[in-house]
C-alpha positions in Angstrom: 102.8 82.6 77.7 101.8 85.6 79.8 105.8 86.4 80.6 106.3 86.9 76.8 106.7 90.5 76.0 105.8 91.6 79.0 106.5 95.7 80.0 107.3 96.5 83.7 105.4 100.3 84.0 106.9 100.4 87.3 110.5 98.1 88.7 110.2 94.9 87.9 111.4 92.5 90.5 112.1 89.3 89.6 110.3 85.7 91.1 112.8 83.1 91.0 113.2 79.6 93.2 116.3 81.6 94.6 114.4 83.4 97.0 110.6 82.4 96.3 108.3 79.2 97.2 105.7 77.4 95.6 103.9 75.3 97.5 100.5 73.3 98.1 99.2 70.4 99.8 96.8 68.0 98.7 94.8 65.5 101.1 92.9 62.6 101.2 90.8 60.6 103.6 93.8 58.7 105.2 96.0 62.0 105.5 97.8 64.4 103.5 101.2 65.1 101.3 103.1 68.4 101.1 105.0 69.4 97.4 105.9 71.6 95.4 107.5 72.9 92.2 111.7 73.2 91.8 111.1 75.7 88.6 109.3 78.9 88.1 109.7 82.6 86.5 107.9 85.9 86.5 108.2 89.9 88.2 106.6 91.8 91.2 105.6 94.8 88.4 106.2 97.6 91.4 104.3 100.8 90.5 104.7 104.0 92.4 106.2 101.7 95.8 102.6 100.5 96.7 101.6 97.0 96.2 97.9 98.3 95.3 99.6 100.1 91.9 101.6 97.2 91.6 101.0 94.1 89.1 102.7 90.1 90.0 102.9 87.4 87.2 104.5 83.8 87.0 104.6 81.2 85.4 104.7 77.3 86.8 107.2 74.7 85.3 104.5 72.1 86.0 106.9 69.1 85.3 109.0 70.2 88.0 106.2 69.0 90.0 108.1 67.8 93.6 106.6 65.6 96.3 107.1 63.7 99.9 106.7 60.8 97.6 108.3 59.6 94.6 105.1 57.3 93.4 103.3 60.3 93.5 105.3 63.3 91.9 105.6 60.5 89.0 102.0 60.0 89.6 100.8 64.2 89.3 102.9 64.4 85.9 100.3 62.1 84.1 96.6 62.6 82.9 95.5 62.0 86.2 96.6 65.4 87.4 98.4 68.1 85.3 99.1 66.3 82.3 102.4 68.2 81.9 103.5 66.8 78.3 100.1 68.8 76.7 99.7 71.3 79.5 103.6 72.4 80.5 103.1 75.6 81.9 100.7 76.9 84.4 100.5 80.8 85.3 99.3 83.1 87.4 98.6 87.1 86.7 97.4 89.7 88.9 94.2 91.6 88.3 94.0 93.8 91.3 95.6 94.1 94.7 93.4 96.1 96.9 94.7 97.2 100.0 93.3 96.5 103.9 90.9 98.5 105.3 92.2 101.0 108.0 96.3 99.7 106.5 96.0 96.4 109.1 95.4 93.2 107.8 96.5 91.2 104.6 95.3 92.8 101.1 92.8 91.0 99.1 95.1 89.6 95.6 93.1 89.0 92.4 93.9 87.4 89.2 93.9 85.3 86.4 95.1 81.4 87.1 95.8 78.6 84.2 96.1 75.2 84.9 95.5 72.3 82.1 94.5 74.9 79.7 91.3 76.3 82.3 92.0 80.2 83.4 89.5 81.2 86.4 89.8 84.1 88.1 90.6 83.6 92.5 90.6 86.2 95.1 92.9 85.0 98.0 94.0 87.1 100.8 98.2 87.9 101.2 100.5 89.6 103.6 102.5 91.8 101.4 105.6 94.0 102.3 107.0 96.4 100.6 110.6 98.4 101.7 113.0 100.2 99.4 114.5 97.1 99.1 112.8 94.1 98.4 108.9 93.1 98.2 107.3 89.9 100.5 104.0 88.5 99.8 102.9 85.4 101.5 99.7 83.9 100.7 97.9 80.7 101.7 94.8 79.4 100.2 92.5 76.7 98.9 91.8 76.4 95.5 89.5 73.6 94.2 90.9 71.7 91.7 87.9 70.3 90.0 87.7 74.1 88.5 91.2 73.4 85.9 90.0 69.5 85.4 91.6 67.5 87.2 88.7 65.2 88.4 91.1 62.2 89.4 89.5 60.8 92.7 91.7 58.5 94.5 91.3 55.2 95.8 87.7 54.2 96.8 88.7 53.6 100.6 90.9 56.8 99.9 89.6 59.9 98.3 91.3 62.5 97.2 89.6 65.6 98.9 88.7 68.2 96.4 90.9 71.3 97.7 94.2 72.0 97.7 96.1 74.1 99.9 98.4 77.1 97.9 101.7 78.5 99.5 103.3 81.6 97.6 106.4 83.0 99.2 107.2 85.3 97.0 
């Protein structure tokens, strides 16, 4: 549990479904499906009012998955995909946040993503805004599901693509 015992060194800002979204798009030969997670929690540890000195960590309740197709939602909870009974949580903890060169463009966020018991370092671009009242993080990037042990191929005439697009709005 990445949140257990977490102590902020700066200002602790909560990440909740009330103000944030964790969504994805999975695609296959014949189309795509959009979905996300209804239950997740975490923190932005805002240090020195700067993104690059701060940290982001959150945990997702994998059973809270939803999609645009009920049958798919149930299938994603099984061993073919998330195996939520064995792996009820996924987590992300940032290890570095690098500001854009020259102060313009996206930050580069690196961190450890753990899903299905597999922890991997991932790096992605993010738009980060820090004001006196709030921090906004927006990111859209792809991960390879097979890197996390999700190897279900799909139907022979409707194969699932390996890359899944993740969208974060925190």
